[in-house]
C-alpha positions in Angstrom: -24.6 -4.2 16.8 -20.9 -5.3 16.6 -21.2 -7.3 13.6 -23.0 -4.4 11.7 -20.2 -1.8 12.9 -17.6 -4.6 11.8 -19.4 -4.6 8.3 -19.6 -0.7 8.1 -15.9 -0.6 9.1 -14.9 -3.2 6.2 -16.9 -1.4 3.8 -15.5 2.0 4.7 -12.0 0.4 4.1 -13.1 -1.0 0.8 -14.3 2.3 -0.5 -11.0 4.4 0.4 -9.4 1.3 -1.1 -10.8 2.0 -4.3 -9.4 5.3 -4.5 -5.9 4.3 -5.2 -6.9 1.3 -7.4 -8.7 4.5 -9.0 -5.2 6.3 -9.1 -3.5 3.4 -10.3 -6.1 2.7 -13.2 -5.9 6.2 -14.3 -1.9 5.9 -14.4 -2.6 2.8 -16.7 -5.1 4.5 -18.6 -2.7 7.8 -19.2 0.2 5.4 -19.7 -1.5 3.6 -22.8 -1.8 7.2 -24.1 1.7 8.1 -24.0 1.5 10.5 -21.4 4.6 9.0 -19.5 6.4 7.9 -22.4 9.1 10.9 -21.9 9.5 10.0 -18.4 10.0 6.6 -18.7 12.7 6.7 -21.2 14.4 9.2 -19.0 14.2 6.6 -16.1 15.7 4.3 -18.4 18.6 6.2 -19.5 19.3 6.9 -16.0 19.5 3.1 -15.0 21.4 2.3 -18.1 24.0 5.1 -17.5 24.4 3.9 -13.7 24.3 0.4 -14.2 27.6 -1.8 -14.0 29.2 -2.9 -16.9 29.4 -6.2 -18.1 32.3 -5.5 -20.5 35.5 -7.2 -20.2 39.0 -6.4 -21.5 37.9 -8.2 -24.5 36.4 -5.7 -27.1 35.3 -7.5 -30.2 34.8 -4.3 -32.4 37.2 -2.1 -33.6 35.9 1.2 -35.6 38.5 3.1 -37.9 37.8 6.5 -38.4 38.6 8.5 -41.7 40.4 11.6 -40.4 41.6 12.9 -44.0 38.4 13.6 -45.9 37.5 15.8 -49.1 34.5 17.7 -49.6 31.8 17.7 -52.6 28.6 19.7 -53.2 25.4 17.9 -53.8 23.5 18.1 -56.8 20.0 19.1 -55.0 21.7 21.4 -52.6 24.2 23.8 -52.1 25.2 21.9 -49.2 28.8 20.1 -48.9 29.3 16.3 -47.7 32.4 14.6 -46.9 33.5 11.9 -49.4 36.5 9.3 -49.8 37.9 8.5 -53.0 37.4 4.7 -53.8 41.1 4.2 -54.3 42.1 5.4 -50.9 39.4 3.4 -49.4 40.3 0.2 -50.9 43.6 1.2 -49.4 42.4 1.1 -46.3 40.2 -2.1 -46.8 43.4 -4.1 -47.9 45.4 -2.9 -45.1 42.8 -4.3 -42.7 42.3 -7.4 -44.7 46.1 -8.3 -44.1 45.3 -8.2 -40.2 42.3 -11.2 -40.8 39.5 -9.5 -39.4 36.1 -11.8 -38.9 34.1 -9.0 -40.4 34.5 -5.7 -42.1 31.5 -3.4 -42.3 31.7 -0.2 -44.6 29.4 2.6 -42.9 30.0 5.0 -45.9 27.0 5.6 -47.9 27.4 5.2 -51.9 27.2 8.6 -52.5 30.0 9.5 -50.3 32.3 7.0 -52.3 33.8 8.7 -55.7 36.4 7.7 -58.3 36.4 4.4 -60.5 34.5 1.3 -58.3 35.4 -1.0 -61.0 39.1 -1.2 -60.9 39.1 -0.5 -57.0 36.5 -1.4 -54.7 34.1 -3.7 -56.6 36.7 -6.5 -56.9 37.3 -6.3 -53.5 34.1 -7.0 -52.3 33.6 -9.7 -55.0 36.8 -11.3 -53.2 35.4 -10.8 -50.0 31.9 -12.0 -48.8 32.7 -10.8 -45.4 32.8 -7.2 -46.3 29.5 -5.8 -45.4 28.3 -2.4 -47.5 25.4 0.1 -46.3 22.3 1.8 -48.0 19.7 4.2 -46.4 16.0 3.0 -47.2 13.7 5.2 -44.7 14.5 9.0 -44.6 15.9 10.4 -47.8 17.0 6.9 -49.3 20.6 6.3 -50.8 20.8 3.2 -53.0 23.7 0.7 -52.3 26.7 0.9 -54.6 26.4 -0.3 -58.5 26.9 -3.2 -60.1 26.4 -5.4 -57.0 25.0 -9.1 -57.8 21.4 -10.0 -56.4 23.6 -12.1 -53.9 25.9 -9.5 -52.6 22.8 -7.1 -52.2 20.9 -9.8 -49.6 23.8 -10.9 -48.0 26.5 -8.2 -47.9 24.4 -4.9 -47.7 22.2 -3.7 -45.0 20.7 -0.1 -44.0 22.2 1.8 -41.4 19.0 4.0 -40.6 19.0 5.4 -37.0 15.7 5.6 -35.0 15.7 9.0 -33.1 13.4 9.3 -30.2 11.2 12.9 -29.9 14.1 14.1 -27.7 16.7 13.6 -30.3 18.4 10.7 -28.5 19.0 6.9 -29.8 17.5 4.1 -27.5 16.4 1.9 -30.5 18.2 -0.1 -33.0 16.4 -0.4 -36.1 17.1 -4.3 -37.1 14.9 -4.7 -40.1 12.2 -2.7 -42.0 10.7 -2.3 -45.5 12.0 -0.3 -48.0 10.1 1.8 -50.5 9.0 -0.9 -52.7 7.6 -2.9 -49.5 10.6 -5.3 -49.5 11.9 -6.5 -46.2 15.5 -5.8 -45.5 18.0 -6.3 -42.4 20.3 -3.8 -41.1 23.8 -3.0 -41.2 24.3 -4.4 -37.8 22.5 -7.6 -38.4 24.3 -8.3 -41.9 27.5 -8.0 -39.6 26.4 -10.2 -37.2 25.0 -13.0 -39.7 28.7 -12.6 -41.4 30.4 -13.0 -38.1 28.8 -16.2 -36.9 29.3 -17.5 -40.2 33.1 -17.5 -39.7 35.1 -20.5 -38.8 35.1 -19.9 -35.1 30.9 -20.7 -35.1 31.4 -23.4 -37.5 30.3 -26.0 -35.4 27.1 -24.1 -34.1 23.7 -23.3 -35.7 23.7 -19.6 -35.4 21.5 -18.5 -38.6 19.2 -15.8 -38.3 15.8 -16.8 -37.8 12.4 -16.2 -36.8 11.7 -16.0 -33.2 9.9 -18.6 -31.1 8.1 -16.7 -28.4 7.5 -13.8 -30.9 7.6 -14.8 -34.3 8.2 -11.3 -35.7 11.2 -11.2 -33.8 15.0 -12.1 -34.8 16.7 -15.0 -33.3 20.1 -16.6 -33.6 20.2 -20.2 -32.1 18.7 -19.8 -28.8 19.0 -16.1 -28.3 16.1 -14.4 -29.3 16.3 -10.6 -29.7 13.4 -9.1 -27.9 11.3 -7.1 -30.3 9.9 -3.2 -29.4 6.3 -3.3 -28.8 3.6 -0.7 -27.6 4.1 -2.0 -23.9 7.9 -0.6 -24.0 6.8 2.6 -23.3 6.6 3.9 -27.0 3.1 4.3 -28.2 1.9 4.4 -32.2 5.0 2.6 -32.6 5.3 1.3 -35.9 5.5 -2.7 -34.9 6.0 -3.4 -38.6 9.6 -2.4 -38.2 11.8 -4.6 -36.0 13.4 -2.5 -33.4 15.4 -3.5 -30.5 16.5 -1.4 -27.1 20.2 -0.9 -26.9 21.6 -1.3 -23.5 24.7 0.9 -23.4 25.9 -1.0 -20.0 27.1 2.3 -18.4 28.4 3.5 -21.5 31.6 1.6 -21.3 32.7 1.4 -25.1 32.8 -2.1 -26.5 35.1 -1.5 -29.1 38.8 0.0 -30.0 39.1 3.1 -31.8 41.7 3.9 -34.9 42.4 6.5 -36.8 43.2 6.0 -40.4 46.8 7.6 -39.9 47.3 5.4 -37.2 46.2 2.4 -39.2 48.2 3.3 -42.4 51.5 4.3 -40.6 51.6 2.4 -37.4 52.8 -1.2 -37.0 51.7 -1.3 -33.3 49.1 -3.5 -32.0 46.9 -3.8 -34.9 46.9 -7.5 -35.3 45.2 -7.3 -31.7 42.7 -4.8 -32.7 41.6 -5.9 -36.3 42.3 -9.9 -36.2 39.1 -11.9 -35.6 37.6 -8.6 -34.8 34.4 -6.5 -36.1 35.8 -3.9 -37.8 33.5 -1.0 -38.9 35.0 1.8 -41.3 33.2 5.0 -41.0 33.8 8.5 -42.5 33.3 9.8 -39.0 36.4 10.4 -37.1 35.4 8.6 -33.5 38.3 10.6 -31.8 36.8 13.9 -33.1 33.4 13.9 -35.3 30.9 12.9 -32.3 27.2 13.7 -33.2 24.2 11.8 -31.6 23.5 11.8 -27.7 23.4 8.4 -26.5 20.9 9.5 -23.9 19.1 12.7 -22.6 21.4 12.8 -19.6 24.5 13.2 -22.3 22.9 16.0 -23.5 21.9 17.9 -20.0 25.0 16.6 -18.2 27.7 16.4 -20.4 27.7 17.3 -23.9 31.2 15.5 -24.8 29.7 12.1 -24.2 28.1 11.7 -27.5 28.5 8.8 -29.9 28.3 8.8 -34.2 26.5 6.3 -35.8 29.1 4.0 -36.3 29.3 3.7 -32.6 25.6 3.0 -32.2 26.0 0.4 -34.4 28.9 -1.1 -32.8 26.7 -1.3 -29.4 24.1 -3.1 -31.2 26.5 -5.8 -32.5 27.8 -5.8 -29.4 25.0 -6.5 -27.0 23.7 -9.1 -29.5 26.9 -11.2 -29.7 27.6 -11.0 -26.2 24.0 -12.4 -25.6 25.1 -15.3 -28.0 28.5 -15.8 -26.6 28.1 -15.2 -22.9 24.4 -15.2 -22.4 24.5 -11.7 -21.3 20.7 -10.4 -21.1 19.2 -8.0 -23.6 16.9 -5.2 -22.7 13.4 -6.8 -22.8 9.9 -6.2 -21.2 6.3 -8.2 -20.4 3.1 -6.5 -20.4 1.9 -8.7 -16.9 5.2 -7.9 -15.6 4.7 -4.4 -15.7 1.4 -4.4 -14.3 2.2 -6.9 -11.5 5.0 -4.4 -10.9 3.3 -1.1 -11.0 0.2 -2.9 -9.1 2.1 -4.8 -6.2 4.1 -1.6 -5.2 0.9 1.0 -5.6 -0.8 -1.3 -3.3 1.9 -1.5 -0.9 2.0 2.4 -0.9 -1.6 2.2 -0.4 -1.4 -0.2 2.5 1.8 1.7 4.3 0.2 5.3 3.9 -3.4 4.1 4.9 -2.4 2.8 8.1 0.5 5.2 8.8 0.6 6.3 12.5 1.7 10.0 11.8 3.1 12.3 8.8 6.9 11.9 9.1 6.3 7.6 9.6 4.0 7.4 6.5 6.4 9.6 4.6 9.5 7.2 5.7 7.2 4.1 4.6 6.6 5.9 1.2 10.5 6.4 0.7 11.2 2.9 1.6 8.8 1.5 -0.8 10.0 3.8 -3.3 13.3 3.2 -2.9 12.4 -0.4 -3.2 11.0 -0.2 -6.3 14.2 1.3 -7.5 16.2 -1.4 -6.4 14.0 -4.2 -7.6 13.9 -2.4 -11.0 17.6 -2.0 -11.1 18.4 -5.5 -10.2 16.1 -7.1 -12.8 17.3 -4.7 -15.4 20.9 -5.7 -14.4 20.5 -9.4 -14.0 17.7 -10.6 -16.5 17.6 -7.1 -18.8 13.9 -6.4 -17.7 12.9 -3.2 -18.2 10.2 -2.3 -15.7 7.8 0.6 -15.8 9.6 2.6 -12.9 8.7 6.1 -13.8 5.0 5.4 -13.9 5.1 3.2 -10.5 6.8 5.9 -8.5 4.3 8.5 -10.0 1.7 5.8 -8.7 3.5 5.5 -5.2 3.7 9.1 -5.0 0.3 10.0 -5.6 -1.5 7.4 -3.6 1.1 7.9 -0.8 0.1 11.5 -0.2 -3.3 11.1 -0.8 -3.6 8.2 1.9 -1.2 9.9 4.4 -3.7 13.0 4.1 -6.5 10.7 4.6 -4.9 8.8 7.5 -3.8 12.3 8.9 -7.5 13.4 8.5 -9.1 10.0 10.0 -6.9 10.4 12.9 -7.8 14.2 13.5 -11.7 12.8 13.4 -11.0 10.1 15.2 -9.4 12.5 17.9 -12.3 15.1 17.5 -14.9 12.0 18.0 -12.8 10.8 21.0 -13.1 14.0 22.6 -16.5 14.6 22.0 -17.4 11.0 23.3 -15.5 12.0 26.7 -17.3 15.4 27.0 -20.6 13.1 26.5 -19.5 10.6 28.9 -18.5 13.1 31.4 -21.9 15.0 31.0 -23.5 11.6 31.5 -21.5 11.1 34.7 -22.4 14.4 36.0 -26.2 13.7 34.9 -25.9 10.4 36.9 -24.5 11.8 39.7 -27.0 14.7 40.3 -29.7 12.1 39.5 -28.2 10.0 42.1 -28.0 12.8 44.5 -31.3 14.0 44.0 -32.4 10.3 44.8 -30.9 10.2 47.9 -32.1 13.8 49.0 -35.6 12.2 48.4 -34.9 9.4 50.4 -33.2 11.2 53.1 -36.3 13.7 53.2 -38.8 10.8 53.2 -37.0 9.0 56.1 -36.9 12.2 57.8 -40.5 12.9 57.4 -41.2 9.1 58.2 -39.1 8.9 61.5 -40.2 12.6 62.6 -43.7 14.1 61.6 -45.2 10.9 60.7 -44.2 9.4 64.0 -45.4 12.5 65.8 -48.5 12.4 63.9 -49.1 8.5 64.0 -48.9 9.1 68.2 -51.3 12.0 68.2 -54.0 10.0 66.3 -53.8 7.0 68.6 -53.6 8.8 71.6 -57.0 10.6 70.2 -58.7 7.7 69.2 -57.8 5.9 72.8 -59.1 9.6 74.7 -55.8 9.3 76.2 -55.1 13.0 75.5 -56.5 15.9 76.7 -56.4 19.4 74.8 -53.3 20.8 76.2 -51.2 17.6 75.1 -52.9 18.0 71.4 -51.8 21.6 70.9 -48.3 20.5 72.4 -48.0 17.7 69.8 -49.3 19.7 66.8 -46.5 22.4 68.1 -44.0 19.5 67.7 -45.5 18.5 64.4 -44.9 22.0 62.8 -41.8 22.6 64.4 -40.3 19.1 62.5 -42.3 19.9 59.3 -40.6 23.4 59.3 -37.1 22.0 60.3 -37.5 19.5 57.3 -38.4 22.3 55.0 -35.6 24.7 56.2 -33.2 21.4 56.1 -34.1 20.8 52.3 -33.4 24.5 51.4 -29.5 23.9 52.5 -26.6 23.3 50.2 -26.3 19.6 49.7 -22.5 19.7 50.4 -23.7 21.2 54.0 -26.0 18.0 54.3 -23.5 15.3 52.8 -22.2 14.4 56.0 -24.7 15.1 58.7 -27.9 13.0 59.4 -31.1 15.3 59.9 -33.1 14.6 63.2 -36.1 16.4 62.6 -37.9 15.8 65.9 -34.9 16.7 67.8 -34.5 19.7 65.7 -30.8 19.2 65.3 -28.5 17.3 63.0 -25.9 14.4 63.9 -22.4 14.5 62.6 -21.8 11.7 60.8 -18.2 11.6 61.0 -17.9 10.9 64.5 -17.6 7.4 65.6 -20.7 5.2 65.1 -21.2 3.7 68.5 -21.5 7.5 69.7 -24.1 8.0 66.6 -26.1 5.2 68.0 -26.2 6.4 71.2 -27.4 10.0 70.1 -30.2 8.1 67.8 -31.1 6.6 70.8 -31.1 9.4 73.2 -33.1 11.5 70.9 -36.0 8.8 70.0 -36.5 7.6 73.6 -36.8 11.6 74.6 -39.9 11.8 72.2 -43.4 11.2 74.1 -44.3 8.1 72.2 -46.8 5.4 73.8 -44.1 2.6 73.6 -42.0 4.3 75.5 -44.1 5.6 78.4 -44.1 2.3 80.4 -40.5 1.2 80.0 -39.2 0.4 83.3 -35.9 -1.5 82.3 -33.3 -0.6 79.4 -30.3 -2.2 78.3 -28.0 0.2 76.1 -24.8 -0.9 74.9 -22.7 -0.2 71.4 -19.1 -1.4 71.3 -16.8 1.0 69.5 -16.7 1.2 65.8 -14.4 3.7 64.2 -15.8 5.8 61.8 -13.4 5.4 58.8 -14.2 1.6 58.4 -17.8 2.7 56.6 -18.8 5.4 54.2 -21.0 8.4 54.9 -24.0 6.6 53.0 -23.8 3.3 55.0 -23.5 5.2 58.2 -26.4 7.2 57.4 -28.4 4.4 56.5 -27.3 2.4 59.8 -28.7 5.0 61.6 -31.7 5.4 60.1 -32.1 1.5 60.5 -31.7 2.0 64.4 -33.8 5.1 64.1 -36.7 3.2 62.5 -36.4 0.2 64.9 -36.6 2.1 67.8 -39.5 4.0 66.2 -41.6 0.9 65.8 -41.1 0.1 69.2 -42.4 3.4 70.4 -45.3 3.3 67.9 -46.0 -0.6 68.2 -44.8 -1.6 71.6 -47.3 -0.5 74.0 -47.1 -1.4 77.5 -43.7 -2.8 77.2 -41.5 -2.7 80.3 -38.2 -4.0 78.8 -36.2 -2.6 76.0 -32.5 -4.0 74.4 -30.6 -2.0 72.1 -27.3 -3.4 71.8 -24.4 -3.0 68.9 -21.6 -5.9 69.4 -18.6 -7.3 67.6 -19.1 -10.7 66.7 -16.4 -12.9 64.5 -15.3 -10.0 62.0 -19.0 -8.7 62.1 -20.9 -5.9 63.7 -24.3 -7.1 65.2 -27.0 -4.5 65.7 -30.1 -5.7 68.0 -33.1 -3.9 69.0 -35.8 -6.2 70.8 -38.5 -5.2 73.1 -41.2 -7.4 75.3 -44.5 -5.5 74.2 -47.7 -7.5 72.6 -45.7 -7.8 69.0 -46.9 -7.1 65.7 -48.4 -8.8 62.7 -45.6 -10.3 60.6 -47.1 -9.9 57.3 -47.8 -6.3 58.1 -44.2 -6.0 59.4 -43.1 -7.4 56.3 -44.6 -4.6 54.2 -43.5 -2.0 56.7 -40.9 1.0 56.1 -38.7 -0.8 58.8 -38.7 -3.8 56.9 -37.6 -1.8 53.6 -34.7 0.2 55.2 -33.8 -3.2 56.9 -33.4 -5.0 53.2 -31.6 -1.9 51.9 -28.9 -1.9 54.4 -28.6 -5.7 54.2 -27.8 -5.2 50.6 -25.8 -2.5 50.8 -23.3 -3.9 53.7 -23.6 -7.4 52.2 -25.0 -8.5 56.0 -28.1 -10.2 57.2 -31.4 -8.9 58.4 -33.4 -10.5 60.7 -37.0 -9.9 61.8 -39.4 -12.3 64.4 -41.3 -12.1 67.3 -39.4 -12.1 70.6 -39.6 -14.4 73.3 -41.8 -14.8 75.3 -43.5 -11.9 73.7 -42.5 -8.6 72.0 -40.7 -8.2 68.7 -36.8 -8.9 67.7 -35.0 -6.9 65.2 -31.2 -7.5 63.9 -28.9 -6.3 61.5 -25.3 -8.2 61.2 -23.0 -7.1 58.5 -19.2 -7.2 57.8 -16.9 -5.1 59.1 -15.0 -4.9 55.4 -17.9 -3.5 54.3 
């Protein structure tokens, strides 16, 4: 039964554990369908916005914003766009190249550059292979500047398309994609990084752009592989033919210097430090005034001023890849296996902690600690190794499992308490039933003893005297009257309340009750006097009696033991009166003997058959009181004749 109960408990725990695993499986399934994409990306925004910055005082990028613009109407629509004259742009670029930058990127589409390109900008491009241009290949394609050679198109042109999420924020950098002619092209940022690593500073390092090792479709510079966004990154139905990487804004600490056009052309202060050996990005959008795109959803909701231009987003992308190669700073990446381990591990912890919680408050405290631990672990891994884990989904699973199992544990404790109360009530009822059964049995035994030692003794005496023809009619009538009185007394005694009979001993032949609370030796004396007053044949010839009871306090023994001892003395004397016909001597004593009390009843009558005595009521009572008191009961023939009966019991009973 115990093994079966243990198996049932284990099976029940397994069943309840499957609830939590079902929730985890549901969460994983919903995530695979994109149900948690928004909250996952918001959680990533929060972690990126609050992480400590790795940026140092050295900023490898400078953005030059053109703050004096002309406008021009487009051919297709009535909208106007900002433009810049090729001669003016060339003047700015020549000024920049005088300060020996590592790479210069022009983040200005070709349709925004007006004027004569052949005499100004194109010669500058031919002279400087580290000058990178832009095009747009995805939405509303824009061709690069005309009259560029194929080599220049391959090495000095990159697209600057941005990949916006559903909420309008930019979290992904588009590093490579296919144009409308199904030709693969690299981004503006990648072209700048390639040119940067070709400078003399990195001449002794092999930092060419190559395919990845762990992921062949990814990009790699030397030993640093740029993690490519896959469906496991929280982007469902993402076009994996495009090479995209997550942008780590590192607490939005800007990794670049900002210079306005006027400042660049008129001021000679610190431009060498801001441009020499740096990556310089030239943009029509003034970085000091013309911010347009939110970096994260929290920028839009909390602080609209924290926005970024396309050039700044390019700068963030370039900076994180360069830092990864130069200083081994981690890039953002993830792993489907790591995500499952993280999600399932913390979900199981929440199940265990909630399932075995001792209360609602303790359950919520444990749940909060587990949720907090998941946040800390996710934050540390993102900070130290760039590992992005599904924190939002894990918190959803932790919360769902926690609430369900806290409620289950609470209901289980409530049911356990109700069952315990029911069991206590049943146990109490069982004890009451046993007590009533015990009291009923004791009543039956007491009534039987009263009948046996009263009316039956009287009836046996009448029958014997009648058979022996030693009784006359008047004595028979007297005997029958005694018998009638004894029977009626027992009947009246049975009708009395059990509590009233508890501390008394019915003596039907004397028509009275003995108080069991008085000292036991006095009770023995009263029993003796009552029995010897009966007209039994064995008492009629007695000439010599020895009666002696040593004092025995009542509080030593309980009521039931005292009743049984009195019945023992009563039964022993009754046997003398019934069987010891012709006896002349009777010894009835109660003595202390070595921490024991010894009760002896002996006569010198004709004696009885030991086999017959062994099955009599006296023997039954003697054996019962022997067991009850842990004493010793002895019955044997007396010497030289008669019968000897003795009970010895310890006073510690």
